[in-house]
C-alpha positions in Angstrom: 26.0 153.4 83.4 23.5 150.7 82.4 21.9 148.4 84.9 23.0 145.4 82.9 26.6 146.4 83.3 26.1 147.1 87.0 24.8 143.6 87.5 26.9 141.7 85.0 30.4 142.9 85.8 30.6 142.0 89.5 29.1 138.6 88.7 31.6 138.0 85.9 34.6 139.1 87.9 33.6 137.1 90.9 33.0 134.0 88.8 36.5 134.2 87.5 37.7 134.7 91.1 36.1 131.4 92.0 37.5 129.6 89.0 41.0 130.8 89.7 40.5 129.8 93.4 39.8 126.2 92.2 42.9 126.2 90.0 44.9 127.4 93.0 43.8 124.4 95.0 45.4 122.2 92.3 48.8 123.7 93.2 49.2 126.7 90.8 50.5 129.5 93.0 49.8 132.3 90.6 46.1 131.3 90.4 45.7 132.4 94.0 46.7 135.9 93.1 44.5 136.0 90.1 41.6 134.8 92.2 42.1 137.5 94.9 42.6 140.1 92.2 39.3 139.3 90.4 37.4 139.1 93.7 38.7 142.6 94.6 37.8 144.0 91.2 34.4 142.4 91.5 33.9 144.1 94.9 34.9 147.4 93.3 32.3 147.1 90.5 29.7 146.1 93.1 30.1 149.4 95.0 27.2 151.1 93.2 24.8 148.4 94.6 26.1 149.3 98.1 25.7 153.0 97.4 22.1 152.4 96.4 21.4 150.7 99.7 23.3 153.1 101.9 24.3 156.4 100.1 27.6 157.7 101.5 30.8 159.1 100.0 32.8 156.4 101.8 31.8 154.0 99.0 34.0 155.9 96.6 37.0 155.2 98.8 36.0 151.5 99.2 35.9 151.2 95.4 39.3 153.0 95.0 40.8 150.7 97.6 39.4 147.5 96.0 40.6 148.5 92.5 44.1 149.4 93.7 44.3 146.2 95.6 43.1 144.2 92.7 45.6 145.7 90.4 48.4 145.1 92.9 47.4 141.5 92.9 47.2 141.4 89.1 50.8 142.6 89.0 51.9 139.9 91.5 50.1 137.3 89.5 51.8 138.3 86.3 55.2 138.4 88.0 54.8 134.9 89.4 55.3 133.8 85.8 58.1 136.2 84.8 60.0 137.5 87.8 58.4 136.8 91.3 58.4 139.7 93.7 60.2 142.1 91.3 60.0 145.7 92.6 57.6 144.5 95.3 58.3 147.5 97.6 57.9 149.9 94.7 54.6 148.4 93.7 53.3 148.5 97.3 54.4 152.2 97.4 52.5 152.9 94.2 49.4 151.2 95.7 49.7 153.2 98.9 50.2 156.5 97.1 47.2 155.9 94.8 45.0 155.0 97.7 46.2 158.1 99.6 45.6 160.5 96.7 42.1 159.0 96.2 41.3 159.6 99.9 42.6 163.2 99.7 40.5 163.8 96.6 37.4 162.5 98.4 38.1 164.9 101.3 38.5 167.8 98.9 35.4 166.6 96.9 37.5 166.6 93.7 36.1 163.7 91.6 38.3 164.2 88.5 41.5 164.1 90.6 40.2 160.9 92.4 39.6 159.1 89.1 43.0 160.2 87.6 44.8 159.0 90.8 43.0 155.6 90.7 43.5 155.1 86.9 47.2 156.1 86.9 47.9 153.9 89.9 46.2 150.9 88.3 48.2 151.7 85.0 51.5 151.6 86.9 50.7 148.5 88.9 49.8 146.4 85.9 52.3 148.1 83.5 55.4 147.5 85.5 55.3 143.7 85.2 55.3 144.1 81.4 58.8 145.4 81.7 59.9 142.3 83.5 57.9 140.0 81.1 58.9 141.4 77.7 62.0 139.2 77.4 60.3 136.0 78.8 57.6 135.4 76.1 58.7 131.9 75.2 55.3 130.5 74.2 52.0 131.7 72.8 50.3 131.6 76.2 52.8 134.1 77.7 52.5 136.3 74.6 48.7 136.3 74.8 48.8 137.1 78.5 51.3 139.9 77.9 49.1 141.4 75.2 46.0 141.2 77.4 47.8 142.9 80.3 49.1 145.6 78.0 45.6 146.4 76.7 44.3 146.7 80.3 47.3 149.0 81.2 46.6 151.1 78.0 42.9 151.3 78.9 43.7 152.7 82.4 46.2 155.1 80.9 43.9 156.4 78.2 40.9 156.7 80.6 42.9 158.6 83.2 44.2 160.9 80.5 40.8 161.8 79.1 38.9 162.3 82.4 38.1 166.0 81.5 36.5 164.9 78.3 34.5 161.9 79.6 33.4 163.3 82.9 31.2 166.0 81.6 28.0 164.8 83.2 26.9 166.1 86.7 26.5 162.4 87.8 29.4 160.0 87.7 27.0 157.0 87.2 25.6 158.6 84.1 28.9 159.9 82.6 30.7 158.7 79.5 33.6 157.8 81.8 31.5 155.3 83.8 30.1 153.8 80.6 33.5 153.4 79.0 35.0 152.1 82.2 32.5 149.3 82.5 32.2 148.5 78.7 36.0 148.1 78.3 36.3 146.3 81.7 33.8 143.8 80.4 35.8 143.1 77.2 39.4 143.4 78.5 38.6 141.8 81.9 37.3 138.8 80.0 40.3 138.7 77.7 42.8 139.0 80.6 41.0 136.3 82.6 40.9 133.8 79.7 44.5 134.5 78.8 45.6 134.0 82.5 43.4 130.9 82.8 44.9 129.4 79.6 48.5 130.1 80.9 47.7 128.6 84.3 46.1 125.4 82.8 49.1 124.9 80.6 51.3 125.2 83.6 49.2 122.6 85.3 49.4 120.3 82.4 53.2 120.8 82.2 53.5 119.9 85.9 51.3 116.7 85.4 53.5 115.8 82.4 56.7 116.3 84.4 55.3 114.3 87.3 54.4 111.5 84.9 58.0 111.4 83.5 60.0 111.9 86.7 60.7 109.8 89.7 59.3 111.7 92.8 62.0 110.5 95.2 65.2 111.1 93.2 64.0 113.8 90.9 65.5 112.0 88.0 63.5 110.7 85.0 61.6 107.5 85.4 61.6 104.6 82.8 58.9 106.3 80.8 60.7 109.7 81.0 63.9 108.0 79.9 62.2 106.4 76.9 60.5 109.7 76.0 63.8 111.6 76.2 65.6 109.1 74.1 62.8 109.1 71.6 62.9 112.9 71.2 66.7 112.7 70.7 66.6 110.0 68.1 64.0 111.9 66.1 66.6 114.6 65.6 69.9 112.7 65.7 71.1 109.1 65.3 71.5 107.2 68.5 75.1 106.9 69.4 76.9 107.0 72.7 77.3 104.8 75.8 75.0 103.4 78.5 75.9 103.2 82.2 73.7 101.0 84.4 74.2 101.4 88.2 72.9 99.4 91.1 73.5 100.0 94.8 75.2 97.0 96.5 73.4 95.2 99.2 70.5 97.7 99.2 68.0 95.2 100.7 70.4 94.8 103.7 70.3 98.6 104.2 66.5 98.7 104.2 66.3 95.7 106.5 68.9 97.1 109.0 68.1 100.8 109.0 64.6 101.1 107.6 63.1 102.3 104.3 63.5 106.0 105.3 67.3 105.7 105.3 67.1 103.6 102.1 65.3 106.6 100.5 68.0 108.9 101.6 70.6 106.6 100.0 68.6 106.8 96.7 68.5 110.6 96.9 72.3 110.7 97.7 73.1 108.5 94.7 70.9 110.6 92.4 72.7 113.7 93.5 76.1 112.2 92.7 74.9 111.0 89.3 73.7 114.5 88.4 77.0 116.0 89.7 79.0 113.9 87.3 76.6 113.7 84.4 77.5 115.8 81.4 75.1 118.5 80.4 73.7 116.4 77.5 73.4 113.2 79.5 70.0 111.5 80.1 69.8 110.1 83.6 67.0 108.0 85.1 66.0 105.8 88.0 64.6 102.7 86.5 63.1 101.4 89.7 64.3 100.3 93.2 68.0 100.9 93.5 68.8 100.7 89.7 69.8 103.8 87.7 70.8 104.4 84.1 72.7 107.1 82.3 73.0 107.6 78.6 76.0 109.6 77.5 75.4 110.9 73.9 78.4 110.7 71.6 80.6 109.2 74.3 82.8 106.2 73.6 83.5 103.4 76.1 86.6 105.0 77.5 84.9 108.3 78.4 81.9 106.4 79.8 84.1 104.2 81.9 85.9 107.2 83.3 82.6 108.8 84.3 81.3 105.6 85.8 84.4 105.1 87.8 84.3 108.7 89.1 80.7 108.1 90.3 81.7 104.8 91.9 84.5 106.3 93.8 82.3 109.2 95.0 79.6 106.9 96.2 82.1 104.8 98.2 83.8 107.9 99.6 80.8 110.1 100.5 77.5 108.4 101.0 78.1 106.2 104.0 79.8 108.9 106.0 77.2 111.5 105.0 74.3 109.3 106.2 76.1 108.1 109.3 76.3 104.4 108.2 78.7 102.2 110.2 79.7 100.2 107.1 80.8 101.3 103.7 78.2 101.8 101.0 79.1 101.0 97.4 77.6 100.6 93.9 78.3 98.4 90.9 78.2 99.6 87.3 77.7 98.0 83.9 78.6 99.7 80.7 78.0 99.2 77.0 78.3 101.4 73.9 75.5 101.7 71.3 76.3 99.6 68.3 75.4 100.4 64.6 73.6 97.1 64.4 71.3 97.7 67.5 67.7 97.6 66.6 67.0 100.0 69.6 68.8 101.5 72.5 67.4 98.7 74.7 69.9 96.3 73.0 72.7 98.4 74.5 70.8 98.5 77.8 70.6 94.7 77.8 74.4 94.5 77.3 75.0 97.0 80.1 72.7 95.0 82.4 74.8 91.9 81.6 77.9 93.8 82.4 76.3 94.9 85.7 75.5 91.3 86.5 79.2 90.5 85.9 80.3 93.3 88.2 78.0 91.9 90.9 79.4 88.3 90.4 83.0 89.5 90.7 82.7 91.2 94.0 80.7 94.4 93.5 82.0 98.0 93.8 83.4 98.0 90.3 82.7 98.9 86.7 82.5 96.2 84.1 82.4 96.8 80.4 80.6 94.5 78.0 83.0 93.3 75.2 80.7 94.1 72.4 81.9 97.7 72.2 82.6 100.2 69.4 86.3 100.3 70.5 89.0 97.7 70.0 88.9 94.7 72.4 92.3 95.4 74.0 91.6 98.9 75.2 88.2 97.7 76.4 89.9 95.0 78.5 92.3 97.5 79.8 89.5 99.8 80.8 87.8 96.9 82.5 90.9 96.0 84.4 91.5 99.6 85.5 87.9 100.0 86.7 88.1 96.8 88.7 91.4 97.7 90.4 89.9 101.1 91.4 
C-alpha cells in the first residue's frame, strides 16, 4: 500500500465528512448520515497511521468497527431518500454480526476470514438500500446515486470473494488486496460522495424553491406560487375554469380581541378547510392577510358556487367552536369564471374580487357571483340567490 494512498484517503474522506456536515446544518437530514459515514470511513483508513505509532492487533478491530459503522450509516443515508428506516433492525443485525465475526477472526489470528467478514458485511449494508431504491429513481440525481452505491457494493462483493487471490503477501499492508482496496476506495468513494452531494444540494434547492412559492403559515401557495402554477398549466392547456376568492369576515376584530396568535390559528383552520374541499386539480393560495384564492380548472360557475358554499358552511360551522371563540366566525366569497376574451387570468380574479366586495357589502357570510360568467344570466342569478340564502 503506497504512502500516498495512506495519507490521501483519510484526508479525502474526512473532507467530505466536513462538507456533508455543513450541508446538514442547512437542514438536509440525510447529509448528517453521509457526514458521519465518511468520518467513520476516514477513521478506518487512518488506522495504519495509528498502527505505526502504536503497533497492536487491536487496530485491526478498530478498523473493522469503523468500516462497518460507516457502511451502516451509508445505508441509512441512502434510505433517507428512498425508504427511511427500512429493515433497520436487520441492518443493525448485519452490522453486529460482521463486527462479531471480525473480532473472532482476530482472536483466531485468521486474517482472510476477517477481511471476508468485513467485506461481505459492508456489501450487505450498502446493497440492501438498493432494493428499496430501485423503484424510486425519478430523476438523474437518484439514478446517479443508485449507480455509485451499486459500484461500491460490487467492489466489496468482488474484493471479499477474491481474498485468497489478492492476499498472497505475508504483509497485509503490502498485499494486492490492500492496494486494490485503497485504489478503488479512492475512485468509488469520490464518485459516491459527489453523487450524494449533488442529490443533497438538489434537495436543498427544491426546498428553497418550495419555501419561495409557499406561504409558511398556511402551507398553501403564495401569490408567486399561484402565478407560477397557473403559468405552468397554461403552457400545456388553455386557461378555463372558475376563480373563488375568499376573505375572513371581521378578521381585524379577531386579531384585536384575541391576539395575532389566534388570528394565525384561524388562517390555518381556513386553509385546512380549503384543502379539504378543493378538487385534486385545484390551485389554492393565500394571497396575503386573510385573503385566499382557489382556481378550479374546467369548472363552470355552478360547480364553483357549490364548492364555495360548502366551504362557507364548513367555516361557519367548525372554526369558531374548534378555536373556542365566543362568537361565530364566517367568511365571504366572490366567484367568477374565466372568459374567452380575458387577456390573463387576472381579469377573472378582478371580477371575483368585485364579487367578493359585493358579498361584503350585502352582509358577509355569503357567496356572490359576478354576472360576466360563461353560463346564462338566469342560472347565475339563481346560484347567487341560493348562495346568499345559505
